[in-house]
N, C-alpha and C positions, 0 to 999 in steps of 0.2 A: 594080352594086348592084341586087338584086332586092327588090321591095316586095310585101308581103302585107297584105291588109285583113281585117277581121272577116268579110267575105263569103266569104273563102277557107277559113274553118274548116269542118271536117267532123265527123260523129259519130266517137266513139272506135271504131277498128276492132277486130275480134275478137282479133287477135294482141296488141293492147295491153291488152285486158281480162285476158288471161292473164298478161301481165307485171305488171299491177297486183296480181293475186292472188298471184303469186310474191313480190313485194316485201312484201306485207302479212304474209307468214309469216316474213320475215327480222327478226331483232332490230335495234333501233336501235343501230347500232354504228359505230365509227370505226377507221380503219387505225392499227395500232400500229407498223407498219414505217416506215422513213424513205423519202424519195424515191428515193435511189439503189437501195435494195433492191427497191422496187416497179418501178422502171425496168428493172432486170436481169430480174425475173420476167416482165415483159411482153415484152421483147425475146426472151427464151428460149421464149416461148409458154406459160409456166406460168400466167400470169394474163391473163384477157380483160377488156377495158375497154369501157364503154358509158356514154353520158350521156343525161340527160333534162333539157330546159329547160322550166320552167313559168313562164308569164307571167300575172300577175294583171291582169285588166281591172277597171276601176272599176265600182262599182254606179251605175246610171243611173236617172233619173226616180223613180218611186214606190218602186223597190227600195231607195232610200237611207233610207226611213223604214218599210219593211215589216219587221214583227217576225220574219218568216221569215229575213231576211238580216242584221238588225242588232239590237243590244240596248243599252239605256241602262245605263251602268256608273257607280256612285258611287265617286268617288276622294277619299280623305281628304287634307286639307292642314293644315299646321301653322298655329298662330295667327299673327296679324300681328306680335306682339312676338317670337315665336320666329323668324319669317322675318327680322326685323331682326337678331337675334343671329346667325343663319346667314350673313347677308350680311356682317356685321362680321367673322366668322371667315374668310370667303372673302377679303375685301379686306385682311385683316391676318394672313394665314396664318402667316408666319414668326414674328411677334411673339407670336401666340396659342400657337403650339407651344412656344416658349421659355418662356412663362409657365406653361404646363401642365407641362412637364418640371421646371421649378423647383419648383412646388408639389408635384408627385409625389415629388420627392426630399426636400423638407422634411417632408411628412406621411407619408412612407414608404407611398405608395399607388401604384396603377397609373396610367399616364398618362390612360387613358380615364376613370378616376374623377375625376382632377383636372379634365379637360375638363367633366365633369358639374357639378362645384362652380363652375367658372368661368362656365359658361353660366348657372347660377342667379344668380351675381353680376352678370353683364352684363344679364340680363333685368330684375333689380331696378333696376339703374342706369338703364336706358332707360325703365322705368316711372316712376321718380322724375323723370326729365327731362320726360316727358309731363305728369306731374301739376303740376310747377312752371309749365308753360305754360298750365295751365287756371286760370282765375280763379274760377269757381264750383265749390265742392266737390261739389254735386249733379251737375253736368255730368261731373265726374271719375268718379263711380260708373258712369255709363252708358258713358263712354269706356273705362274699364278693362275692362268686360265685353266691349266690342267688340274690344279689343286682345288679350285673353287667351283668347277662346273658340276652340275648334277649328273649322276650316272644312272644307267639302267642295264638290265640283262634280260635275256629271253630264256625261258625254260619250258620244257614240254610237260603238260598236265593231262592226265587221263580224263576223258569225258565219261561221266557216269549217267546212266539212265535207269534209275531204280524207283520203284513205287514207295509209298509210305509204308513203314516208318523209317526207310533208309534213304529218303530223298536227299538229305544233306550228308552224304557219306564222307567221312574223313579219310583222305588217302593214306594217312599214317597207320590206319588199322589193317591188319591182316585178317583178323577175326572179330566179328561183332556178335554179341549175344543179346537178343531182345527179350526182355521179361514182360510177359503179358498177364494182366490181372483183370478179371471180369467179375463185377458184382452188380446185381439188379439190372442186368442188361447193358451196363456201361463198361466199356473197355478202356483201360489205362495201360500204357506201355512205356518202358524206359530201356534204353540201350546202353550197353557198356562195352568198352574195348580197351585198347592200349594207347590210343591217339593223344590223350591228354590226361592230366591228373583227375579231372572230373569224371572222365569216362572210366578210368581205372577204379575210382572210388565206387561208381555205380555198379560196375561189374562185380566187385568184391562184396559190396554191401548187400545187393540183391541176390547175388550168387549164393552166399552163405545163408541168407534168409530162406531162399527156395530150398536149399539143401536141408535145412533144419525141418522144413515142412515135409519134404520127401522122407526124412528119417522117421517121421511120425506116421508113415503109411499113407500119406496123401500123394498119390501118383501125379506127376507133373509131366505131361507129354512134351517131348523135345523133337524138333524137326531140324534137319541139317541140309542146307543149301550151299551151292558153290556158284559164285558169280564168275563166269568163265572169261576166257580171253577174247570172246566175241560179244561181251557185255550182255550175256544172257544168263538167266538163272537156270541152274541144273539141280536136280533133286538127288540126294544121296540116300537118305533113310529117315525114318521116324521111329522114336522109341516111346513106349507108353510111360516110361519113368524118366527122371531128370538126368541129363548129361550136362556137364559144365565145361566151357572152354578153359583150358589151363593157362592161357596167355594172360599174365599179370594178375591172376587170381590171388587176392590177398594184398595187392598194392594199394597204397593210399587208404589203408583201413587197418585199425588196430585189432589184432587177434593173435593169441599166443600159438606157438607151434603145437602144443598139446591140444588146444581147442580145435585148431584147424584139422589136425589128424583125426580127432574124434568125429567132427562133422562130416568130413569127406571120406570116412572109412568105407562106406558102401556106395559112394557116388562115382560113376565112371567119368573120367576126364578126357577131353579131346585135345590132341596135340596136332599141329600142322607143320609139315616140312615142305616148303615151297619148291624144293629141288635145287636150291642154290648150292648145297653142300652134298657130299656123298659121292660115291663112285658113279652111280647111274644118273645122278641129278634128276631124280623123278619126284614129282609131286606126290606127297603122301598125307593121309589123314589117319591118325592112330587113336584108338579109343581103349582105355583101360583104367583100372582103379589105381590110385596113388599108392606107391609102395611105402 
């Protein structure tokens, strides 16, 4: 297992600046072919593969409140009484659905319209229950306003300034691996990470596909970048052969443990520790084969 620290990062080399520019000109696109078709095209030499791993470092110190890097975002929330109705529907989902379907049939309306009518009914019922518990009518006026007013909260969000294909970076990701496929001068790319079920599936599906190609002797260059706490890309290294991010590799994708072990036997995996744990709390990137 080889370990890299933030001190190992270097400025973006010239060849990668050119790669950035070429990706910027490509449309945000996804492969329409299935895995078997891509695999055949790669083995035959018609399609070339490459990957870029981007690791997001956390904002540190004063950067966490610097308006250059973060912004305050107002997020709307439903009222307290509506929150109670939503919780009631969640906890009694089957019964609520049956009631809505029954009402929709009786009134000859859509099910979603029936849900609207039922939510109004439940909201009034819960308000009546609150009112009955209030002894003083004057107190109820104040309490009703508190229960029915719309709410909001503010939260800090990081400002990202990335080129394609990471313009729409999902803050839930620590690592994103972008798989690049080039055929007949046309480049197609797809990114996978941990941020959503779709991203996890992309990372697993194309990660194992690329690994299968690498196992056939098709070298797949991999480049590793870090998006640092000043919103700048830094360069770590390039490998002539495939490296895969270990983060959620295999999630939202059906593969047996035996098959996974066979495919990844000779593929180095990348692990990231942001420094939140451990005695020295130091950012680490570790690369090594799965045991």
